[in-house]
C-alpha positions as a printed Julia matrix, in Angstrom:
81×3 Matrix{Float64}:
 80.92  68.43   86.27
 85.05  67.83   84.83
 85.37  65.07   82.95
 89.27  63.29   83.44
 90.76  60.3    81.22
 92.29  57.23   83.55
 95.51  58.59   82.56
 94.47  62.08   84.32
 93.06  60.82   87.06
 95.47  58.59   87.84
 98.42  61.44   87.61
 96.69  63.96   89.06
 94.9   61.97   92.01
 95.38  64.25   95.09
 94.31  67.18   92.73
 91.0   65.66   91.66
 90.42  64.98   95.0
 90.84  68.45   96.36
 88.52  69.59   94.2
 86.4   67.27   95.56
 86.52  68.12   98.8
 85.61  72.11   97.05
 82.35  70.58   96.53
 83.0   69.68   92.65
 81.66  66.33   91.01
 84.28  64.68   88.99
 84.01  62.1    86.21
 86.38  59.95   85.05
 86.66  57.99   81.42
 87.91  55.06   79.79
 87.97  55.39   75.91
 85.4   58.42   75.99
 82.97  56.96   78.62
 81.61  57.92   81.65
 82.87  54.72   84.49
 83.8   56.26   87.63
 82.6   59.65   89.31
 84.0   61.45   92.57
 81.63  63.56   94.96
 81.77  65.08   98.71
 80.58  63.37  100.79
 77.3   63.23  103.24
 77.9   64.19  106.49
 75.68  60.98  108.41
 73.18  62.14  110.16
 72.35  60.24  113.38
 68.84  59.67  115.09
 67.83  61.89  117.79
 68.55  60.02  121.1
 64.51  60.06  121.61
 64.45  58.48  118.89
 67.11  55.79  119.23
 65.19  55.24  122.89
 62.06  54.85  121.61
 63.29  52.59  118.99
 64.67  50.43  121.78
 61.76  50.38  123.64
 59.29  49.92  120.68
 61.57  46.29  120.68
 61.68  45.3   124.06
 57.48  45.58  124.3
 56.83  44.36  121.01
 54.59  40.86  121.2
 56.78  38.04  120.17
 54.83  35.89  116.78
 55.85  32.79  118.19
 57.17  31.67  114.26
 61.01  31.41  112.78
 61.74  33.26  109.31
 62.23  29.23  107.97
 58.44  28.51  109.23
 57.02  30.75  108.05
 58.58  30.43  104.36
 57.91  26.89  104.46
 54.32  27.43  105.03
 54.12  30.22  102.07
 55.73  27.49   99.98
 53.92  24.49  101.22
 51.76  22.92   98.95
 47.67  23.55   99.97
 46.71  20.24   98.68
């Protein structure tokens, strides 16, 4: 992990991005304190098509509870007098 000042990062951002693309993590500091970190983005993992289909089917066949979220919250916070 390399540490660069804000001024160095500002003048050499393309080089820092190249380093990040190579897998290195870069920390940017201001007045000697770390304030930001640059690191490579992990690729998003998409769920398998069967997983998505399963979730859609579960949602379709799920029984409705017949109560809105507002009604449920009102029941939770109403005084039980």
